[in-house]
C-alpha positions as CSV (number, residue, x, y, z in Angstrom):
1,X,14.9,20.3,-1.1
2,X,17.5,17.7,0.1
3,X,20.1,19.3,2.2
4,X,23.4,17.5,3.1
5,X,24.8,18.9,6.3
6,X,28.6,18.7,6.4
7,X,30.5,18.7,9.6
8,X,34.2,18.0,10.4
9,X,33.5,14.8,12.2
10,X,32.4,11.5,10.7
11,X,28.9,12.2,12.0
12,X,26.9,14.8,10.0
13,X,23.9,15.8,12.2
14,X,20.7,16.9,10.6
15,X,17.0,16.5,10.7
16,X,13.8,16.4,8.6
17,X,14.5,16.6,4.9
18,X,18.3,16.3,5.3
19,X,20.8,13.5,4.7
20,X,22.4,12.3,7.8
21,X,25.9,10.7,7.8
22,X,26.0,8.7,11.0
23,X,28.7,6.8,12.9
24,X,28.5,4.3,15.7
25,X,28.5,7.0,18.4
26,X,25.6,9.0,16.8
27,X,23.4,6.1,15.7
28,X,21.5,5.7,19.0
29,X,20.4,9.4,18.9
30,X,20.2,10.2,15.2
31,X,18.5,6.9,14.1
32,X,17.1,5.0,17.1
33,X,15.7,7.9,19.1
34,X,14.8,10.0,16.0
35,X,12.8,7.1,14.5
36,X,10.2,7.5,17.3
37,X,9.3,10.9,15.7
38,X,9.7,10.1,12.0
39,X,10.8,7.1,10.0
40,X,14.6,7.0,9.4
41,X,15.8,5.2,6.3
42,X,19.4,4.1,6.7
43,X,21.6,3.4,3.7
44,X,24.5,1.1,4.5
45,X,27.2,1.8,1.9
46,X,30.9,2.2,1.1
47,X,32.9,4.5,-1.1
48,X,34.2,1.7,-3.3
49,X,30.7,0.3,-4.0
50,X,29.4,1.1,-7.5
51,X,25.8,-0.1,-6.9
52,X,25.7,2.2,-3.8
53,X,26.5,5.2,-5.9
54,X,23.8,4.1,-8.4
55,X,21.2,3.8,-5.6
56,X,22.0,7.1,-3.9
57,X,20.1,9.5,-6.3
58,X,16.9,7.4,-6.0
59,X,17.1,7.4,-2.2
60,X,17.7,11.1,-2.0
61,X,14.9,11.9,-4.5
62,X,12.4,9.8,-2.5
63,X,13.4,11.4,0.8
64,X,13.4,14.9,-0.7
65,X,9.8,14.4,-2.0
66,X,8.8,13.5,1.6
67,X,10.6,16.3,3.3
68,X,9.8,16.6,6.9
69,X,8.1,13.2,7.0
70,X,11.2,10.9,6.7
71,X,14.9,11.2,7.3
72,X,17.7,9.6,5.2
73,X,20.8,8.4,7.0
74,X,24.0,7.0,5.5
75,X,26.3,4.6,7.3
76,X,29.8,3.9,5.8
77,X,30.3,0.2,6.6
78,X,34.0,0.4,6.3
79,X,34.2,3.1,9.0
80,X,31.4,1.5,11.1
81,X,31.8,-2.3,11.0
82,X,30.1,-2.6,14.4
83,X,26.8,-1.2,13.0
84,X,27.1,-3.4,10.0
85,X,27.5,-6.4,12.2
86,X,24.7,-5.5,14.6
87,X,22.2,-5.1,11.8
88,X,23.5,-8.2,9.9
89,X,24.5,-6.3,6.8
90,X,25.8,-9.0,4.5
91,X,25.8,-7.1,1.2
92,X,25.7,-3.5,0.2
93,X,23.9,-1.3,-0.5
94,X,21.6,-2.4,2.3
95,X,18.7,-0.1,3.1
96,X,16.8,-0.5,6.4
97,X,13.9,1.6,7.5
98,X,13.7,2.3,11.3
99,X,10.4,3.1,13.1
100,X,10.1,3.4,16.9
101,X,13.7,2.1,17.3
102,X,13.4,-1.1,15.3
103,X,13.8,-2.1,11.7
104,X,10.4,-1.9,10.0
105,X,11.4,-2.9,6.4
106,X,14.5,-3.4,4.3
107,X,15.9,-4.3,1.0
108,X,19.4,-5.1,-0.5
109,X,20.9,-4.0,-3.8
110,X,20.5,-1.1,-6.2
111,X,16.8,-1.2,-6.5
112,X,15.2,0.8,-9.4
113,X,13.6,4.2,-8.6
114,X,10.1,2.8,-8.8
115,X,10.8,0.2,-6.2
116,X,12.5,2.8,-4.0
117,X,9.4,5.0,-4.2
118,X,7.2,2.1,-3.2
119,X,9.5,1.4,-0.2
120,X,9.1,5.0,0.9
121,X,5.4,5.0,0.3
122,X,5.0,2.1,2.7
123,X,6.6,4.3,5.4
124,X,5.1,7.6,4.6
125,X,1.6,7.8,3.1
126,X,1.5,9.8,-0.1
127,X,-1.0,12.6,-0.7
128,X,-3.2,10.2,-2.6
129,X,-3.1,7.7,0.4
130,X,-4.1,10.5,2.8
131,X,-7.0,11.5,0.5
132,X,-8.2,7.9,0.4
133,X,-8.2,7.8,4.2
134,X,-10.4,10.9,4.2
135,X,-13.0,8.8,2.3
136,X,-15.3,11.5,0.9
137,X,-16.2,11.6,-2.8
138,X,-14.1,14.7,-3.6
139,X,-11.1,13.3,-1.9
140,X,-11.4,9.9,-3.6
141,X,-11.7,11.6,-7.0
142,X,-8.7,13.7,-6.3
143,X,-6.7,10.6,-5.2
144,X,-7.4,9.0,-8.5
145,X,-6.3,12.1,-10.3
146,X,-3.0,12.1,-8.4
147,X,-2.5,8.3,-8.8
148,X,-4.6,6.5,-11.4
149,X,-3.3,3.2,-10.0
150,X,-5.0,3.8,-6.7
151,X,-7.3,0.7,-6.7
152,X,-8.4,1.4,-3.1
153,X,-9.7,4.9,-4.1
154,X,-11.5,3.4,-7.1
155,X,-13.2,0.8,-4.9
156,X,-14.3,3.2,-2.3
157,X,-15.6,5.7,-4.9
158,X,-17.4,2.9,-6.8
159,X,-19.2,1.9,-3.5
160,X,-20.4,5.5,-3.1
161,X,-21.7,5.6,-6.7
162,X,-23.3,2.2,-6.5
163,X,-25.2,3.2,-3.3
164,X,-26.6,6.1,-5.3
165,X,-27.6,3.9,-8.2
166,X,-25.0,5.4,-10.5
167,X,-23.9,2.1,-11.9
168,X,-22.5,3.3,-15.2
169,X,-20.2,5.7,-13.5
170,X,-19.2,3.1,-10.9
171,X,-18.3,0.7,-13.6
172,X,-16.1,3.2,-15.4
173,X,-14.2,3.8,-12.1
174,X,-13.4,0.2,-11.4
175,X,-13.0,-1.3,-14.9
176,X,-9.3,-0.3,-15.1
177,X,-8.6,-2.7,-12.2
178,X,-9.5,-6.2,-13.5
179,X,-6.9,-7.9,-11.4
180,X,-8.0,-6.4,-8.1
181,X,-10.5,-8.7,-6.5
182,X,-12.5,-6.0,-4.8
183,X,-12.6,-3.8,-7.9
184,X,-13.5,-6.7,-10.2
185,X,-16.3,-7.7,-7.8
186,X,-17.7,-4.2,-7.8
187,X,-17.6,-4.1,-11.6
188,X,-19.5,-7.4,-11.6
189,X,-22.0,-5.9,-9.2
190,X,-22.5,-2.9,-11.4
191,X,-23.1,-5.1,-14.5
192,X,-25.6,-7.2,-12.5
193,X,-27.4,-4.1,-11.4
194,X,-27.5,-2.8,-15.0
195,X,-29.0,-6.1,-16.2
196,X,-31.8,-6.0,-13.5
197,X,-31.0,-9.3,-11.9
198,X,-33.1,-8.8,-8.8
199,X,-30.2,-8.5,-6.4
200,X,-31.2,-5.1,-5.0
201,X,-31.9,-6.4,-1.4
202,X,-28.6,-8.4,-1.5
203,X,-26.6,-5.4,-2.5
204,X,-28.3,-3.2,0.0
205,X,-27.3,-5.7,2.7
206,X,-23.7,-5.5,1.5
207,X,-23.8,-1.7,1.7
208,X,-25.1,-1.6,5.3
209,X,-22.4,-4.1,6.3
210,X,-24.7,-7.2,6.7
211,X,-22.3,-9.5,4.9
212,X,-24.0,-12.6,6.1
213,X,-27.3,-11.6,4.5
214,X,-25.5,-10.4,1.3
215,X,-23.6,-13.7,0.9
216,X,-26.7,-15.8,1.5
217,X,-28.5,-13.8,-1.2
218,X,-25.7,-14.3,-3.6
219,X,-25.6,-18.1,-2.9
220,X,-29.3,-18.3,-3.8
221,X,-28.7,-16.2,-7.0
222,X,-25.6,-18.2,-7.9
223,X,-27.5,-21.5,-7.7
224,X,-30.1,-20.2,-10.2
225,X,-27.8,-18.4,-12.5
226,X,-26.0,-19.5,-15.7
227,X,-23.0,-18.4,-17.8
228,X,-21.7,-14.9,-17.5
229,X,-24.3,-14.0,-14.8
230,X,-23.1,-16.9,-12.6
231,X,-19.5,-15.7,-13.0
232,X,-20.4,-12.1,-12.1
233,X,-22.1,-13.3,-8.9
234,X,-19.0,-15.4,-8.1
235,X,-16.8,-12.2,-8.6
236,X,-19.1,-10.2,-6.3
237,X,-18.8,-12.9,-3.6
238,X,-15.0,-12.9,-3.9
239,X,-15.1,-9.1,-3.5
240,X,-16.9,-9.6,-0.1
241,X,-14.4,-12.3,0.9
242,X,-11.6,-9.8,0.1
243,X,-13.3,-7.1,2.1
244,X,-13.7,-9.4,5.1
245,X,-10.2,-10.7,5.0
246,X,-8.8,-14.2,4.6
247,X,-9.1,-15.2,8.2
248,X,-12.7,-14.0,8.8
249,X,-14.8,-17.0,9.8
250,X,-17.8,-15.8,7.6
251,X,-15.5,-15.5,4.6
252,X,-14.0,-19.0,5.2
253,X,-17.5,-20.6,5.5
254,X,-18.9,-19.0,2.4
255,X,-15.7,-19.6,0.4
256,X,-16.1,-23.3,1.1
257,X,-19.7,-23.2,0.1
258,X,-18.9,-21.4,-3.1
259,X,-16.2,-23.9,-4.0
260,X,-18.6,-26.8,-3.4
261,X,-21.2,-25.2,-5.6
262,X,-18.8,-24.6,-8.4
263,X,-17.6,-28.2,-8.4
């Protein structure tokens, strides 16, 4: 439950799960120091600002849903022009999230509730995010129940299922994410496995983290494949590139080779 602590002074002091009205004198303690313990989201606003009033319910709902994990502070820019100047507030509402004494993320304007939720999610992992981090099958399935949009959970669960040879179940898990490169690649892998394309050793190398061997095997298969099978192998390779990251030397090398083979 969101609690708004009212005190006679301009500064309303409170902690986890409460709204904090902060002035220039209290900012160092209530925001800067406090943000070393939990993230503090600061709403720079003014009483005359209509968009500020529009944004407030979404901010309070997001903070309340994460009670004890994030604080919400409000700074009246008319009463505290020094803070507005220090943090370069040029338009309101301006929302800035502080972590370890510095601004970690921010946005300006009356964002819709869904955007506000995503903003808070980036600061405070949701229950689904925490379950994904656990990584076991039961946690991953529960994460997808809580948030069916959790492509990371789907990808990790599909990898477990594919390693057990449960290709049909793995395909069902990742098919809802056609625009996610990793999920699409895993779906392609599942289809290739179902069609018996002889890539078992290549996929086994992928599962044990031998990406070099997996990519070499896929290059050989790609050169011999045609049509939809060729595209499925390409998608599986892109999934490995995604897993390795854009700056990985192995990914860069094989991405160039794949591009040359396509053209």
